[in-house]
SEPA-835649 format. One record per residue (C-alpha): residue in one letter; chain; x, z, y. Coordinates in pm, 1 decimal. Layout:
N
 rest kette     east       up    north
    a     A        X        Z        Y
...
END
This chain:
167
 rest kette     east       up    north
    m     A   1782.6   -147.0    460.2
    n     A   1390.9   -317.7    515.5
    y     A   1048.2   -351.4    345.6
    s     A    918.7   -630.3    295.1
    y     A    508.0   -641.3    372.7
    l     A    514.6   -995.9    221.2
    v     A    647.8   -924.4   -113.6
    g     A    645.4   -573.1   -147.5
    e     A    991.5   -485.5   -195.8
    m     A   1293.2   -308.7    -41.6
    h     A   1565.5   -544.9     70.3
    f     A   1923.1   -460.5    173.6
    i     A   2193.4   -660.5    342.3
    q     A   2558.7   -617.0    138.8
    s     A   2806.6   -833.6    225.0
    k     A   2608.1  -1133.4    409.9
    d     A   2326.0  -1105.4    100.0
    t     A   2045.6  -1009.5    107.4
    l     A   1949.4   -781.8   -194.1
    v     A   1651.0   -660.7   -331.2
    i     A   1689.1   -302.9   -582.7
    v     A   1613.8   -378.8   -926.2
    n     A   1579.2    -34.9  -1119.4
    k     A   1278.0     73.6   -877.7
    k     A   1215.3    315.7  -1151.7
    d     A   1512.9    550.2  -1086.5
    i     A   1445.2    567.0   -700.7
    k     A   1280.5    920.6   -614.4
    h     A   1277.6    842.3   -265.4
    i     A   1469.2    671.4      2.4
    i     A   1530.9    794.2    327.0
    m     A   1605.5    526.8    668.5
    e     A   1652.0    741.9    983.3
    q     A   1277.5    908.1   1016.8
    d     A   1130.7    711.8    757.9
    t     A   1084.8    812.9    381.4
    f     A    941.4    549.3    113.3
    f     A    873.3    687.3   -212.9
    y     A    840.7    404.1   -542.1
    d     A    583.6    529.3   -771.4
    k     A    484.0    128.1   -914.4
    v     A    488.5     13.2   -553.9
    y     A    659.1    124.2   -215.0
    m     A    459.1    390.7    -25.7
    e     A    533.1    512.5    301.0
    l     A    549.8    904.5    353.9
    i     A    278.7    925.0    624.3
    s     A    226.5   1307.8    610.7
    q     A    334.2   1566.4    444.8
    q     A    157.4   1935.9    428.7
    g     A    288.6   2167.4    234.4
    p     A    322.0   2033.8   -142.3
    v     A     47.5   1791.0    -14.1
    i     A    169.2   1471.1     72.2
    v     A    -14.2   1167.0    183.9
    s     A    161.1    819.0    167.4
    l     A     91.6    433.2    302.8
    n     A    140.0     82.9     62.8
    e     A    139.0   -167.3    315.6
    y     A    182.0   -496.6    235.9
    i     A     24.6   -849.4    267.1
    k     A   -192.7  -1044.3     41.8
    l     A   -293.2  -1395.0    -19.4
    k     A   -674.7  -1344.7     70.4
    e     A   -804.3  -1721.3     62.4
    v     A   -633.1  -2090.9     64.1
    q     A   -868.6  -2336.9    216.2
    k     A   -774.7  -2713.2    133.5
    k     A   -796.8  -2990.9    377.6
    d     A  -1024.1  -3276.2    355.5
    p     A   -852.3  -3641.1    459.6
    y     A  -1064.2  -3590.7    816.6
    g     A   -844.3  -3254.1    820.3
    t     A  -1153.8  -2984.2    796.6
    s     A  -1053.2  -2711.6    586.4
    s     A  -1261.6  -2696.1    238.7
    s     A  -1230.8  -2503.0    -79.1
    g     A  -1285.0  -2839.8   -288.6
    s     A  -1022.5  -3119.9   -259.7
    s     A   -692.6  -3178.4   -428.7
    t     A   -346.5  -3227.8   -327.8
    q     A     36.5  -3210.9   -403.8
    s     A    278.5  -2927.2   -421.0
    y     A    597.6  -2897.7   -279.0
    g     A    714.7  -2556.5   -314.4
    s     A    621.0  -2153.1   -319.4
    l     A    562.4  -1811.8   -150.3
    p     A    656.7  -1554.0   -319.8
    t     A    380.4  -1274.9   -225.6
    d     A    227.5   -970.0   -380.9
    g     A    413.1  -1013.3   -684.8
    k     A    413.6  -1374.0   -742.5
    f     A    493.1  -1711.4   -674.5
    y     A    201.4  -1906.5   -499.8
    k     A    277.4  -2310.9   -489.1
    l     A    231.8  -2462.8   -127.0
    t     A     62.0  -2729.4    -65.2
    a     A     75.0  -2966.4    252.9
    n     A   -313.6  -2997.7    346.8
    e     A   -359.7  -2634.7    229.8
    d     A   -455.5  -2362.1    493.3
    m     A   -382.2  -2001.6    357.1
    i     A   -533.1  -1706.0    529.4
    f     A   -325.1  -1410.2    479.4
    q     A   -441.7  -1009.6    498.2
    r     A   -292.3   -724.0    600.4
    v     A   -363.3   -399.8    335.8
    w     A   -320.1    -70.0    376.4
    d     A   -353.8    133.3      8.5
    y     A   -345.8    515.7    127.3
    y     A   -231.0    749.5   -196.3
    i     A   -236.4   1139.8   -227.7
    s     A     27.8   1360.2   -433.6
    t     A    118.3   1676.0   -524.0
    p     A    468.8   1834.2   -722.3
    a     A    254.5   1839.6  -1046.4
    s     A     87.1   1546.4   -997.5
    g     A    246.2   1171.3   -971.2
    f     A     88.5    943.9   -674.3
    e     A   -249.2    884.4   -720.1
    p     A   -522.2    653.9   -438.9
    f     A   -627.7    854.0   -152.7
    n     A  -1015.4    856.9   -251.0
    k     A  -1266.2   1117.1   -349.4
    k     A  -1249.3   1127.9   -774.0
    n     A   -881.1   1151.5   -755.6
    v     A   -895.4   1457.8   -483.6
    f     A  -1103.7   1648.2   -699.6
    k     A   -914.2   1555.8  -1013.3
    l     A   -597.0   1719.7   -846.5
    f     A   -798.1   1953.9   -686.4
    p     A  -1033.7   2111.3   -918.0
    q     A  -1038.7   2515.0   -867.5
    n     A  -1137.9   2380.3   -442.3
    e     A  -1389.2   2136.9   -561.0
    d     A  -1677.9   2354.1   -407.0
    e     A  -1463.5   2405.6    -81.9
    i     A  -1342.6   2047.1    -29.9
    k     A  -1718.2   1906.0   -116.1
    s     A  -1866.8   2139.3    152.2
    y     A  -1568.3   2023.0    388.8
    l     A  -1685.8   1638.7    320.9
    k     A  -2057.8   1707.6    386.1
    s     A  -1943.3   1865.8    724.8
    n     A  -1669.8   1597.3    818.5
    d     A  -1713.3   1230.6    849.9
    i     A  -1455.6   1152.7    615.9
    d     A  -1344.0    781.8    616.5
    f     A  -1069.4    724.4    325.5
    k     A   -951.0    403.7    483.5
    s     A   -865.6    625.1    794.4
    r     A   -516.5    738.4    810.1
    e     A   -648.9   1024.4   1063.2
    d     A   -899.7   1110.9    831.5
    l     A   -664.9   1122.0    498.5
    i     A   -431.2   1371.8    687.4
    k     A   -684.0   1566.5    827.5
    l     A   -859.7   1595.9    493.9
    a     A   -457.0   1666.5    332.7
    g     A   -409.0   1921.9    620.7
    y     A   -755.6   2113.4    506.7
    i     A   -662.3   2087.7    135.1
    q     A   -346.2   2244.5    225.5
    t     A   -483.8   2534.4    394.2
    i     A   -724.5   2631.3     72.2
    m     A   -520.6   2585.1   -190.6
    k     A   -507.4   2887.8   -465.6
END
């Protein structure tokens, strides 16, 4: 099995063919050696589980910008060209054009989950929504610790703290 960052799908090889999982909603999790993936609208890799608190990551590559080249070979966003093919990414198909530069960006989206909830984007609002009984303690922790909600290490640290205060 292989996770494709470009199309956001899990691929597997069967009889020399590369196949994709069709019924994703039927998947609870996929375990490959030391890696565990969940599916909840997107594939997410388990990065931390501290008690019932799960932190997961959806990593993918998205098309950020298409710059068309003018007749002199410099990139701009205004000239028109002919299409010759397509590129699947981010669940969509993008047409490829002969005189275009496609700029891609690697994206990391973090999620938090508990047994009582599904996967929610890991942000302040959802932390307070998932743990309303511990809101005061979490607010105090966030005031005394500079938590970056885009930092893997900070989110793992925050999840560990939440696990210790859960009632």
